[in-house]
C-alpha positions as CSV (number, residue, x, y, z in Angstrom):
1,K,-138.5,-76.7,121.2
2,Q,-136.3,-79.3,119.4
3,I,-137.3,-81.1,116.0
4,Y,-135.4,-84.7,115.4
5,F,-135.2,-84.9,111.7
6,F,-134.3,-88.8,110.9
7,F,-132.4,-89.6,107.2
8,S,-130.2,-92.0,106.3
9,E,-128.0,-92.0,102.9
10,S,-131.2,-92.8,100.1
11,T,-133.7,-90.9,101.7
12,K,-135.1,-89.6,98.5
13,D,-135.2,-85.6,98.5
14,L,-133.1,-85.3,101.0
15,D,-132.6,-81.9,99.5
16,G,-136.5,-80.4,99.9
17,A,-136.2,-82.1,103.4
18,A,-133.1,-80.4,104.3
19,K,-135.1,-77.0,102.6
20,R,-138.6,-77.5,104.7
21,L,-136.5,-77.6,107.8
22,R,-134.8,-74.4,107.0
23,E,-138.3,-72.8,106.5
24,L,-139.4,-74.0,109.7
25,R,-136.4,-73.0,111.2
26,N,-137.2,-68.8,109.8
27,K,-140.2,-69.0,111.0
28,H,-139.3,-70.2,114.9
29,S,-136.5,-68.7,115.5
30,D,-136.4,-70.6,118.8
31,L,-136.2,-74.2,116.7
32,R,-133.5,-76.3,117.7
33,I,-133.1,-79.3,114.4
34,R,-131.4,-82.0,115.5
35,P,-130.1,-84.0,112.6
36,V,-129.7,-87.3,113.4
37,L,-128.4,-89.9,110.5
38,L,-128.9,-93.7,110.5
39,V,-126.4,-95.9,108.4
40,E,-128.0,-98.1,106.3
41,E,-124.8,-99.3,104.8
42,F,-121.6,-98.0,105.5
43,E,-119.6,-98.2,102.2
44,A,-122.0,-95.6,101.2
45,F,-119.4,-93.8,102.7
46,A,-116.6,-94.3,101.3
47,R,-117.8,-92.2,98.7
48,P,-120.8,-90.2,99.1
49,T,-123.2,-89.1,96.5
50,E,-123.3,-85.7,95.5
51,T,-126.7,-85.5,96.7
52,L,-126.0,-86.6,100.3
53,A,-123.1,-84.0,100.5
54,A,-125.9,-81.3,98.8
55,A,-128.5,-82.4,101.4
56,V,-125.5,-82.5,104.2
57,R,-125.2,-78.9,103.5
58,E,-128.4,-78.0,103.1
59,L,-129.0,-79.1,106.7
60,K,-126.1,-77.5,108.0
61,Y,-128.5,-74.0,106.9
62,A,-131.3,-75.5,108.3
63,V,-129.7,-76.5,111.4
64,G,-128.3,-72.8,111.6
65,Q,-124.8,-73.9,112.4
66,D,-122.0,-76.6,111.5
67,F,-123.7,-79.7,113.6
68,G,-121.0,-82.3,113.4
69,L,-122.7,-84.6,111.3
70,Q,-122.0,-88.5,113.2
71,I,-122.0,-91.7,111.6
72,Y,-122.5,-93.7,114.5
73,D,-125.2,-91.6,116.5
74,Q,-125.6,-93.7,119.6
75,E,-127.9,-91.3,120.6
76,G,-129.8,-90.9,117.9
77,L,-130.0,-94.7,117.3
78,A,-131.5,-95.2,120.8
79,L,-134.0,-92.5,120.5
80,A,-135.1,-94.6,116.6
81,K,-135.0,-97.8,118.7
82,K,-137.9,-96.3,121.0
83,L,-140.1,-94.5,118.7
84,K,-140.6,-97.4,116.5
85,L,-139.1,-95.8,113.5
86,D,-140.5,-97.7,110.4
87,K,-140.1,-95.6,107.5
88,L,-137.8,-92.5,107.2
89,P,-137.4,-89.5,106.5
90,A,-138.9,-89.1,109.9
91,Y,-139.5,-86.7,112.3
92,A,-139.9,-86.6,115.8
93,V,-140.6,-83.8,119.0
94,V,-139.8,-85.3,122.1
95,D,-140.5,-84.8,125.6
96,Q,-140.6,-85.4,129.0
97,Q,-144.5,-86.7,128.6
98,H,-144.6,-88.7,125.0
99,A,-143.7,-87.8,121.5
100,S,-145.2,-86.9,118.8
101,V,-143.8,-88.1,114.6
102,A,-143.9,-87.6,111.1
103,Y,-142.9,-89.7,108.0
104,G,-142.2,-88.8,104.9
105,T,-140.5,-85.7,103.6
106,R,-144.1,-83.6,102.7
107,A,-144.9,-84.2,106.4
108,D,-146.7,-81.3,107.8
109,L,-144.3,-80.2,110.1
110,E,-146.4,-77.2,111.3
111,E,-148.9,-79.5,112.6
112,L,-146.4,-82.1,114.4
113,L,-145.2,-78.8,116.4
114,K,-149.0,-78.2,117.1
115,C,-149.3,-81.7,118.4
116,A,-145.9,-81.4,120.3
117,E,-147.4,-78.4,122.4
């Protein structure tokens, strides 16, 4: 299974969300996490905040490898549009038939995985 994690540079409690993803992956070792950065302001990357840098480091642990964060993620952006995401952060489990989406840093990710079964 794969869970998409959609976030922006201004997502509140990004570090906490990344830690929750890591905990989820620790419980489900076969789970793949696909972070998708949806950039709101490209100028923000001229001087990334320590908060964003810390969250990206935490996401690296959650994913289990260096995931090569893309500032322009064409595939991720297309999926966000298809899912009509209207809030961030958002989590999605997608298969060929349907998608299950949850919003917010306190989303019930275990329930999201169950819904996607």
